[in-house]
SEVEX-593938 format. One record per atom (N, C-alpha, C): x, y, z. Coordinates in steps of 0.001 Angstrom, whole numbers, padded with zeros to 6 digits, always signed. Layout:
! residues N
XYZ...
! end
This chain:
! residues 384
+000920-001245-000009-000131-000023+000135+001164+001660-000275+000375+002450-000903+001620+003582-001371+001506+004290+000649+002820+004882+000686+002504+005815+001754+001897+006783+001638+000891+007709+002625+000266+008612+002647+001176+009743+001638+002226+009932+001855+003215+010853+001223+003460+010682+000122+003159+009276-000461+003665+009053-002010+002668+010103-003091+003441+010376-004150+002541+010669-005035+001205+010235-005718+000300+010489-005820-000591+009841-006292-001308+010016-008058-001271+008878-008922-001318+009942-010055-002726+010169-010136-004216+009603-009363-005614+010340-009047-005707+011407-009212-004430+011935-008340-004604+013485-007404-003631+014202-008056-003051+013987-009654-002158+014853-010462-002924+015795-010481-001874+017130-010476-002396+018397-011229-002816+018262-012425-002603+017416-013403-002577+017108-014729-001869+017689-015414-001891+017944-016957-000617+017864-017739-001197+019945-018511-000678+019863-019267-000509+021365-019884-002114+021511-020939-002159+020307-021807-003451+019677-022560-003749+018621-022138-004937+018982-021596-005950+017928-021233-005809+016529-022300-006181+015530-021612-005849+014016-023078-007404+014175-023255-008288+014976-022624-009860+014363-023179-010361+013064-023165-010749+012623-024316-011438+011353-024346-010057+010405-023883-009016+010629-024567-007891+009510-024120-007434+009440-022908-007719+009974-022180-007683+009628-020429-007602+008767-020268-008730+007675-020745-008907+006610-020283-008516+005398-020783-007770+005940-022034-006921+004969-022859-006744+003385-021994-006483+002005-022306-005967+001189-021641-006003+001432-020280-004873+000016-019439-004600+000063-018221-004132+001215-017624-003371+001849-018222-001878+002666-017513-002840+004008-016465-001870+004363-015687-002312+005375-015181-001490+006842-015598-001625+008094-015262-001149+008777-015497+000496+008794-015755+001050+008277-014310+002865+008170-014731+002944+007151-014985+002461+005926-015536+002856+005138-016505+002719+005590-017870+002007+006578-018121+001690+006735-019549+002953+007761-019788+003379+009062-018740+004925+009388-018666+005911+008603-019327+005937+007857-018096+007193+007055-018373+007247+006409-020080+006232+005725-020149+006090+005346-021494+006294+006343-022741+006072+007353-022247+006090+008691-023622+007465+008598-023699+008435+008823-022450+009815+009036-022472+010064+007756-023019+010359+006880-022652+010948+005876-023670+010815+005839-025090+009419+006093-025461+009089+005947-027004+009641+007487-027780+010186+008340-027104+010574+009734-027568+012045+009321-028035+012141+010241-029188+013490+010753-030162+014509+010701-029119+014186+011813-028267+015463+012273-027268+015727+011167-026465+014927+010192-025873+015575+009166-024808+016828+008339-026142+015867+007734-027098+016891+006759-027875+018050+007528-028538+018467+008478-028402+019599+009466-028644+020748+009151-027289+019989+009170-026562+021107+008671-025369+021786+007785-025728+021509+006785-026193+022683+005376-026681+024018+006031-027197+023868+007331-027898+025240+007943-028372+025674+009035-027656+025173+009208-026663+026048+010357-025667+026552+010083-024584+027850+010528-024360+028926+010573-023831+028490+010708-021812+028542+009567-021171+028407+009673-019759+029485+009928-018966+030961+009342-019487+032292+009846-018674+033129+010182-019787+033043+008820-020651+034106+008529-021827+033486+009245-023082+034047+010057-023514+033309+010628-025254+033587+009679-026130+032363+009375-027006+032271+008756-028318+033289+007143-028040+032543+006437-026989+033663+005437-026605+033730+004384-027906+034682+003758-028114+034726+002619-029060+034731+001282-028261+034668+001256-026786+034458+000255-026045+033053+000042-026001+032731-001462-026264+031379-001686-025900+030668-001645-024373+031866-001953-023507+031338-002071-022319+031562-000546-021580+031280+000060-022181+031210+001512-021423+030169+001721-021210+029734+002290-020126+028415+003213-020160+028196+004427-021053+026788+004704-021088+026448+005863-022058+025286+006003-021274+025201+007532-022159+023964+007667-020889+022661+007356-021178+022350+006409-021908+021072+005584-021941+021204+004500-021429+022705+003647-020759+022792+002475-020171+022830+003130-018664+023267+004292-018376+022982+004857-016983+021758+005455-016764+021189+005504-017408+019732+005926-017064+018868+004960-016704+018933+003932-017545+018539+002582-017198+018776+002064-015752+020668+002076-015285+020772+001727-014347+020182+002746-012877+020080+004051-013255+019489+004847-012328+018026+004511-011678+017353+004078-013057+015863+003579-012942+015393+002691-011947+016662+001662-012326+016764-000081-011216+016719+001073-009688+017814+001341-009827+017697+001724-008693+016932+002497-007617+016501+003713-008421+015370+004237-008122+013954+003736-007796+013806+002449-008287+012484+001693-008151+012774+001163-006986+014028+000706-006894+014215-000351-005360+013938+000270-004220+014470+001711-004302+014271+002523-002931+012957+003055-003081+011991+003205-004223+010941+003216-004119+010075+002465-003453+009870+001628-003774+009272+000108-003043+009536+000346-001643+011140-000352-001419+011095+000035+000181+010200+001227+000713+010504+002431+000256+009903+003493+000847+008120+003523+000523+007803+002552+000035+006439+002855-000666+005814+003991-001295+006804+004396-002040+006172+005761-002973+006139+005100-004264+005662+006122-004967+005490+005364-006641+006290+005496-007152+006467+003993-007372+007478+003619-008571+007484+003737-009634+006367+004275-010363+006257+004572-012089+006940+006342-011890+006755+006903-010915+006948+008420-011283+008455+008228-010719+008913+007627-010049+010566+007497-009601+011042+007023-011048+010605+006001-011978+011258+005682-012911+011467+006344-014264+009807+007088-014101+010048+008092-015466+010710+009207-015390+011238+009942-013712+012114+010580-013395+013456+010282-014025+014027+009007-013289+014887+008573-013504+015763+008350-015189+014542+007865-015927+014613+007668-017406+014913+009200-018487+014618+010176-017567+014291+011228-018546+015071+012470-017974+016006+011941-016947+016860+012934-016107+018101+013900-016868+018514+012463-017823+019538+013289-018448+019237+013086-019772+017796+013898-020312+017225+014113-021851+017972+015444-022103+018559+016136-021551+018568+017781-021664+020443+017849-022088+021332+016566-021707+022410+016530-021917+023252+017088-023693+023696+017921-023880+024171+017961-024957+025372+016646-025738+025662+016694-026722+027181+015771-027001+028294+015907-026070+029129+014902-025694+030344+015166-024952+030116+015758-023655+028812+015200-023235+028918+015377-021716+029170+016971-021124+029796+016882-020336+030037+018180-019526+031076+019149-020201+032271+018438-021093+032895+019274-021821+031804+019735-023150+030813+019473-023328+030086+019861-024210+029041+021429-024114+028542+020799-022625+027760+021543-022054+028525+022783-021655+029835+022867-021319+030320+024421-021066+030654+024944-022475+030812+024310-023009+031071+025036-024409+029840+025395-024988+028973+024783-024853+027945+025511-025464+027246+026040-024708+027190+026299-023375+026810+027457-022416+027784+028669-023178+029180+028713-023267+029992+029960-023746+029298+030404-025230+029179+029247-025802+028711+029850-027449+027953+030614-027361+026710+030199-026585+025190+030888-026130+025276+031967-024903+025902+032521-024714+026502+032943-023417+025084+034390-023544+025479+035058-024648+024871+036156-025120+023212+035869-024968+022875+034970-025122+021372+034492-025302+020873+033757-023998+021397+033822-023189+021259+033260-021783+021977+032137-021485+022805+031474-022236+023603+030472-021767+022553+029278-021538+023086+028053-021354+022642+026741-021582+022815+025726-020481+021761+025261-019871+021845+024268-018576+021164+023006-018893+022143+021916-018758+021161+020650-019350+019702+020273-018684+019913+020552-017398+018553+020151-016436+017512+020958-016923+017598+021984-017334+016429+023327-017765+016222+022589-019116+016912+022123-019806+016856+021812-021436+016275+020458-021191+016180+019827-020447+015587+018458-020505+013980+018972-020567+013738+019801-019153+011998+020434-019766+012031+021215-020689+012653+021680-021433+012640+022137-022791+012186+021147-023683+013016+020173-023314+012602+019133-024918+011459+018601-024232+011056+018214-023043+009637+017438-022958+008443+018554-023649+008917+019727-023385+007572+020636-023125+007546+021130-024528+008550+021523-025264+008814+022164-026825+009254+021443-027658+010430+021215-027742+011030+020463-028923+010747+018968-029177+010341+018111-028533+009761+016763-029051+008420+017080-029668+008104+016584-031069+006926+016589-032118+006441+015419-032398+005888+014865-031488+004990+013615-030874+003717+013290-031409+003348+014690-031395+001548+014722-031372+000959+016133-032432+000010+015475-032673-000053+016982-033947-000913+018195-033493-001551+017986-032103-001912+019508-031452-001246+020439-030481-000078+019901-030120+000974+020872-029278+002194+020054-029159+002997+020979-029098+004467+020429-028773+005098+020045-027759+006188+019087-027209+006202+018208-026282+005572+017328-025906+005966+016511-025120+005402+015162-024928+004246+015128-023266+003573+016554-023733+002413+016689-022426+002710+015681-020995+003486+015951-020654+003602+015188-019379+002874+015550-018007+002801+014655-017154+002253+015065-016110+003165+016153-015161+002150+017265-014372+002924+018443-013710+003772+017679-012869+003600+016330-012360+004659+015923-011180+005773+015508-011657+005705+015319-013019+006697+014689-013759+007692+015991-013937+007151+016937-014633+007863+018127-014995+008437+018924-013705+007604+018885-012503+007988+019609-011711+009218+018452-010757+009130+017590-010820+010656+016464-010223+011816+016757-011111+011135+016777-012342+012680+016987-013266+013162+018727-012512+012689+019301-012720+013150+020722-012279+013577+020753-011034+012992+020171-010334+013638+020774-009047+014172+019375-007958+014418+018199-008839+014876+017052-008065+016345+017442-007688+016844+018087-007545+018224+018804-007012+017576+020299-005769+016274+020068-005572+016484+021080-004516+015315+022142-005275+014524+023278-004362+014104+024336-004776+015140+025013-005775+014299+025551-007063+015023+026787-008382+015011+027647-007606+015602+028580-007090+015747+030157-006497+016192+030642-007918+016975+030696-008630+016964+031556-009806+017194+030400-011128+016026+030525-011810+015898+029655-012954+016454+030458-013985+017349+029307-015010+017294+030390-016151+016791+030524-017015+016567+030907-018574+015513+031501-019444+014434+030250-020053+015248+029268-019597+014473+028010-020290+013235+027441-019375+014102+027288-018372+013168+027038-016826+012024+028046-017090+012758+029379-016667+011503+030194-016593+010193+030405-017963+010760+029850-018698+010151+029881-020309+008745+028788-019708+009374+027398-019332+008531+026461-019120+007582+026518-017904+008081+027268-016796+007353+027837-015429+006220+028568-015825+006266+029925-016779+005422+030483-017385+004186+030047-017786+004331+028870-018874+003313+028177-019312+002778+027155-018540+003398+026676-017577+002874+025708-016462+003401+025768-015170+002976+026840-014449+003829+027116-013360+004011+025582-012401+005350+025487-011920+006144+024467-011721+006434+024649-010008+006110+025806-009346+006087+025842-007834+007888+025978-007543+008371+026371-008293+010116+026246-008183+010829+026688-007136+010484+027344-006089+010692+027619-005099+010403+026646-003693+009619+025513-004101+009453+024448-002980+010305+023174-003606+010178+022229-002353+010927+021284-002436+009956+020069-003737+010600+019669-004108+009715+018243-005081+009522+017103-004347+008711+016634-004885+008359+015738-004438+009074+014188-003734+008816+013599-002979+009943+012340-002351+010419+011689-003696+009642+011402-004827+009727+010651-005818+011110+011424-006295+010884+012695-006514+012253+013027-007244+013482+013103-006552+013273+013143-005158+014288+013247-004475+014892+012126-004618+014142+010740-004499+014829+009702-004316+015330+009770-006115+014814+009870-006942+015185+009834-008477+016901+010604-008461+016957+011813-007540+018260+012470-007525+019075+011770-007056+018868+011101-005860+020056+010447-005296+020568+008972-005995+019062+008361-006481+019502+007063-007365+020421+007331-008313+020379+008564-009154+021651+008965-009717+023222+009018-009536+022980+009751-008116+024341+009883-007557+024973+008520-007129+024209+007569-006507+024589+006215-006470+024965+005461-007534+024245+005613-008438+024480+005219-009833+026183+005445-010415+025905+006870-010488+027251+007187-010983+028510+007103-010221+028245+007522-008981+029569+006909-008110+030023+006160-008296+029463+004677-007998+029832+003445-008364+030003+002797-009901+029351+003403-010570+029866+002809-012302+030564+003406-012521+030866+004905-012414+032264+005243-012884+033441+004598-012508+033409+004642-011426+034685+003791-010749+034727+002038-011443+033254+001628-011963+033826+000433-012653+034103+001030-014052+033723+001810-014576+034322+002347-015996+035672+002628-015832+035951+004014-014622+037431+004176-014445+038900+003258-014551+038114+002366-013553+038983+001094-013599+039265+000151-014791+038086-000024-015430+038357-000934-017328+039218-000079-017818+039095+001565-017972+039891+002314-018794+041485+002051-018135+041380+001696-017358+042985+002199-016620+043247+003394-016256+042215+003985-016009+042709+005454-015179+042622+005796-014037+041490+004817-013326+041658+004748-011857+042719+003970-011492+043634+003935-010476+044515+002673-009801+043753+002688-008287+043567+000993-008786+042982+000287-007530+043339+000748-005784+044800+000686-005748+045221+001203-004544+044825+002540-004471+045051+003571-004350+044590+005045-004351+043200+004959-004602+042109+004071-004921+040786+004407-004832+040377+003874-003399+041456+002632-003130+041282+002071-001844+041828+002668-000426+042229+003789-000683+042492+004286+000242+041234+005406+000759+040230+005570-000294+039402+006394+000030+038237+005574+001143+037857+006071+002387+037052+005495+003186+035910+004480+002601+035403+005202+001609+033847+004649+001213+034081+003538+000261+035380+003699-000349+035514+002197-001308+036163+001343-000303+037171+001522+000560+037807+000684+001545+036732-000219+002162+035619+000419+002564+034765-000469+003576+034308-001215+002815+033636-000814+001406+032828-002217+000480+034145-002656+000052+035440-002584-000159+036487-003743-000648+036367-004433+000554+036625-004347+001891+036484-004957+003158+035385-006124+002932+034302-005274+002619+033216-005958+002751+033238-007462+001828+033446-006980+000355+033731-007920-000599+034672-009232-000188+036111-008582+000434+036854-009543+000635+036410-010686+001736+035659-010013+002649+035121-010664+003859+034329-011964+003277+033365-010919+002524+032319-012262+001653+033224-013508+000729+034088-013043+000242+034666-013919-000718+036058-013655-000916+036852-014387+000437+038214-014761+000833+038738-015482-000540+039841-014945-000743+041038-015380-001984+040271-015236-003086+039460-014561-003195+039188-014132-004603+040038-013497-005332+040235-013624-006605+041846-012666-007234+041109-010957-007391+041894-010205-006985+041741-008722-006785+040525-008369-008175+041079-008925-009593+040528-008446-010627+039148-008596-010703+038695-009758-010091+037145-010351-009623+036833-009536-008740+037522-009373-008141+036845-008759-006917+036371-007168-006943+036754-006511-007985+036579-005589-008755+034986-005428-009012+034355-005716-009709+032767-005963-009961+031743-006158-008513+032794-006768-007832+031927-007077-006433+032139-005773-005685+033232-004815-005565+033175-003350-005099+032556-002563-005658+032005-002617-006640+030940-001552-007162+029473-002351-006542+029136-003396-006512+028115-003929-006275+027971-003631-004617+028985-004238-003669+028780-003481-002269+028723-002550-002395+029362-001347-003213+029175+000103-002731+027819+000522-003149+027107-000056-003985+025174+000232-004122+025211-000162-003237+025075-001054-002768+024336-001775-001569+024422-000871-000361+025591-000701+000073+025702+000085+000927+025350+001714+001243+024889+002462+000106+024817+003655-000192+023293+003261-000167+022508+002433-000847+020796+002313-000861+020875+002032+000542+021394+001340+001387+020874+000413+002713+021109+002010+003790+022198+002755+003679+022432+003869+004469+020891+004925+003732+020747+005275+002842+019783+006022+002360+018130+005474+002680+017861+004313+002716+016865+004210+003570+016651+004419+004565+017690+004050+005678+017808+004388+006991+017608+005478+007594+018405+006820+006836+018166+007890+006995+016969+008362+006343+016866+008104+005554+015299+008474+005060+014315+008481+006109+014257+007166+006596+013063+006736+007197+013014+007630+008670+014460+007370+008879+014046+008660+010330+013596+010104+010192+014173+010238+008878+013823+011824+008731+011983+011883+008502+011692+010564+007968+009993+010911+007456+009511+010336+009033+010243+009665+009917+009163+009756+011069+009235+010673+011858+010356+011690+011878+010535+012907+012507+009450+014077+012095+009728+014131+010874+009159+014885+010134+007302+014766+009771+007094+013627+009826+005535+013008+009845+004788+013557+008664+004957+013629+007588+004714+014315+006406+002960+013525+006213+002119+013944+006227+000731+013608+006150+000402+013667+004542+001018+014029+003575+000522+014154+002185+001832+014714+001641+001795+014399-000002+002748+015028-000859+002802+016366-000762+001895+017346-000537+002149+018676-000272+002827+019246+000830+002990+018484+002216+003451+018519+003494+005061+018378+002798+005315+017441+002101+006575+016912+001902+007845+017983+001165+006589+018895+000137+006954+020009-000520+006840+021394-000126+006763+021309+001358+006605+022635+002365+007616+022403+003397+008181+021086+003342+009115+020734+004467+010521+022005+004601+011214+021958+005121+011922+022883+005168+013341+022593+004795+013133+021016+004558+014330+020331+003946+014440+019165+003287+015020+018482+002207+014452+017454+001855+014590+016272+002469+013396+015316+002324+013388+014272+003464+013850+012679+003193+014674+013167+001995+015036+012016+001258+017045+012017+001554+017638+011024+001995+019423+011368+001953+019834+010391+003010+021469+011022+002888+022380+010034+003031+022396+010736+004667+022957+009729+005469+023358+009872+006489+024693+010987+006730+024689+011705+007637+025674+012433+007939+027215+011958+007737+027447+010828+008061+028933+009907+007882+028832+009802+005982+027748+009081+006154+027551+008668+004101+027963+009888+003330+027047+010749+003762+027276+012303+002929+028595+012550+002782+029528+012708+004184+030998+012991+003937+031807+012032+003201+031660+011034+003374+032333+009779+002150+031990+010035+001291+030773+009978+000910+030342+010282-000591+031072+011555-000985+031048+012770-000117+031586+013930-001103+033338+013597-001146+033990+013024+000010+035193+012700-000313+035788+011827-001863+035057+011283-001922+034824+010143-003164+034570+010715-004167+033675+011419-004633+033697+012469-005628+034766+013399-005874+035474+013994-004432+036739+015175-004753+037565+014410-005330+038080+012483-004718+038586+012021-005596+038477+011778-007215+037425+011144-007162+037042+010977-008730+036860+011996-009619+037080+013324-009181+037245+014656-010043+038609+014631-010394+039848+014670-009180+040888+014826-009314+041529+013733-010401+040798+012101-009833+041561+011004-010531+041176+010342-012274+039921+010954-012223+038904+010291-013622+038668+011783-014192+037709+012439-014024+037278+013007-014826+038186+014244-014978+039004+014416-014197+039927+015210-014693+041491+014837-014637+041375+013938-015091+042635+013096-015562+043247+013786-017091+044345+013754-017291+045088+014574-018208+044605+014166-019567+044377+012440-019754+043493+012192-020823+042311+012423-021327+041561+012796-020310+039921+013275-020117+040072+014497-020618+040914+015491-020030+041297+016743-020526+041346+017024-021572+042230+016079-022133+042586+016466-023580+041201+016269-024431+040779+015275-024156+039332+014855-025011+038489+016013-025113+038377+016505-023589+037207+017192-023566+037415+018621-023860+039186+019165-024168+039226+020338-025150+038937+020178-026472+038841+018897-027186+038653+018708-028702+037274+018704-028784+036486+018015-027646+035017+018135-027843+034429+019441-027527+034868+020204-026929+034701+021376-026958+035272+022259-027988+035656+022331-028666+036024+022944-029831+035169+022437-031107+034942+021356-030942+033699+020520-032031+032342+021628-031511+031868+021326-030544+030551+022153-030055+031216+023588-030446+031994+024333-030462+032256+025765-030148+032110+026136-031979+032817+025182-032532+033019+025087-033778+031257+025193-034466+030729+024507-034478+029641+024319-034654+028595+025488-035048+028659+025878-033556+027859+027022-032707+028256+028215-033826+029483+028524-034129+029888+029509-035011+029316+029165-036422+029755+027881-036791+029464+027594-038050+028254+028174-038647+026952+027503-037907+025450+027156-037877+025149+028978-037513+025677+029563-036733+025030+031266-036582+025832+031771-037894+026715+031807-038213+026890+032528-039484+026344+032081-040605+026176+030662-040663+025175+030390-042142+024188+029294-042002+022925+029604-041659+021947+028860-041179+021435+027935-042321+022030+027980-043590+021738+027035-044440+022474+026025-044220+023446+025866-043423+024022+024780-043056+023325+023795-042075+022074+024252-041546+021312+023481-040694+020563+022611-041695+020150+021212-041373+019332+020698-042168+017893+021286-042418+017422+020523-043680+016424+021885-043924+014574+022077-043097+014537+021379-042279+013379+021839-041305+014109+022496-039904+015347+023068-039692+015873+023196-039232+016263+025248-039488+016233+025305-040973+016871+026466-041348+016406+028077-041283+014845+027659-040863+014021+028618-040532+014060+029531-039499+015648+029743-038945+015777+030434-037298+014962+031870-037006+014438+031740-035884+014014+033172-035988+014652+034177-036511+014631+035737-036785+015476+036595-037045+016047+037496-036099+015395+037138-034986+015899+038526-034116+016535+037339-032460+017306+038081-031896+018125+037757-030445+017068+037674-029436+017056+036906-028524+017875+035638-028389+017555+034198-029191+016425+034741-029502+015571+033110-029894+016558+032683-031435+017396+033398-031865+018184+032627-033442+019249+032099-032673+019841+032507-031518+020862+031706-031236+020623+030566-030171+019141+030819-029456+018801+029735-028932+018410+028662-029825+017806+028917-030798+017536+027844-031356+018494+026765-031911+019718+027377-032512+020852+026776-032774+021310+025862-031856+021241+026652-030686+021661+025689-029232+020800+024659-029046+019577+024772-029635+018616+023291-029713+018826+021859-030143+019234+022738-031212+019821+022060-032728+021084+021237-032040+021904+021550-031614+023406+021293-031201+023335+020290-029938+022444+020998-029118+022132+019942-027677+021821+018561-028339+020873+018565-029317+020256+017059-029394+021281+016426-030464+022186+016757-030688+023323+015757-031167+023889+014826-030600+024072+013587-030870+024865+012605-030618+026507+013048-030834+027054+011926-030248+028691+012882-029675+028872+012531-031610+028577+011222-031776+029449+010601-033295+028702+011859-034341+027143+012035-034416+026716+012888-035231+027458+014393-035302+027910+014577-033781+028317+016073-033869+029594+016405-034396+030536+015015-034372+032008+014827-035094+031794+014845-036592+030632+014051-037136+030617+013809-038566+029963+015039-039026+029266+015837-038224+028716+017055-039124+029896+018348-038854+030340+018178-037702+031800+019190-037716+032935+018796-039085+032876+017788-039304+033902+017463-040374+033203+017575-041760+031649+017956-041799+031202+018322-042957+031476+019560-043569+031574+020434-042340+031150+021795-042394+032170+022483-042058+032891+022379-040966+034321+023220-040626+035865+022394-041049+035859+021221-040748+037299+020441-040881+037205+019329-040476+038438+018514-040447+038996+017672-039909+039174+017673-038361+039019+016618-037779+038845+016486-036204+038796+015043-035962+040100+014762-035007+039978+013495-034356+040169+013398-032793+039249+012674-031920+039226+012760-030519+040725+012093-030203+041295+012183-029215+042098+011609-028825+041946+010292-028457+042696+009417-028625+042166+007864-028206+042588+007681-026740+041770+006542-025920+042730+005916-024568+043470+004799-025053
! end
């Protein structure tokens, strides 16, 4: 039975465009319909060729945005079930949370933000909402996927109240107000932390596989050391190479267990009787214990120093940034270089630059490289 503070599709604030007679089609409720619309979207399919950590990977076993999103959804549903929250809303939020990422991950985002600075810049979280409310063209009578208020609210605010929304989020909020100054539902809070749990542990897996992380250096981190010790105790005498996978599994399990215990403590103390009381709470009700939060921050610092900012990663990121910046410059100078259905750019600014940003943000890594070679010149990403 759902908890009283779980999101309820029956009590949804609805959609910007009423479904009318279609509202009762089939056995799905509103949040299940949201999930399905995301899975069937073009933006979701593009995630299979977008960077997670490693740009345009040739290695078939390295994670991309699509596989990462599926892993986040699996972790999110597990947590939601344990806390008696709405699993379908959590899954939809997890599957959609990275739709707004441009090609080449954070390197591509930094370059696109700089290229569109005069038009208000670029933010992948806000762009996720923009895709789902404006850019996807799946229906004949309205733009976007016409998702529930709760899904859009959760994507806009999954990291907490938004005090200073950028232009894209302000536009979406003006059309369909999302109460940006409050906390989001528990489902959105779960999705945000499921994301952290997934990439904290799976980036370790990919970093070790790529040879950019040193296992002994990693095991100097308290969080990794505790997971490794538990894995060794469970499987004594197992070769280190085999235990690497257990390190990842153990890390996920420890973080999920801690999050459930701490979240139950917070929920018991706050005793919210509804999702509205969750939104009005003075702070998030889903979270890690102070000890786990501190260990997770230390692990993140290590990962930035040793993996995300590894010299080989920075070399690739510089080239990726060059590609995004070069494409933006070329398209703004000559819109006829855009595909036929994109060439009719708005005449005025900032809309003209933002429209070019929309096109580039939708590119996959490989499509961006192909277009750059066609309209700018040769480019090769440094190999690992």
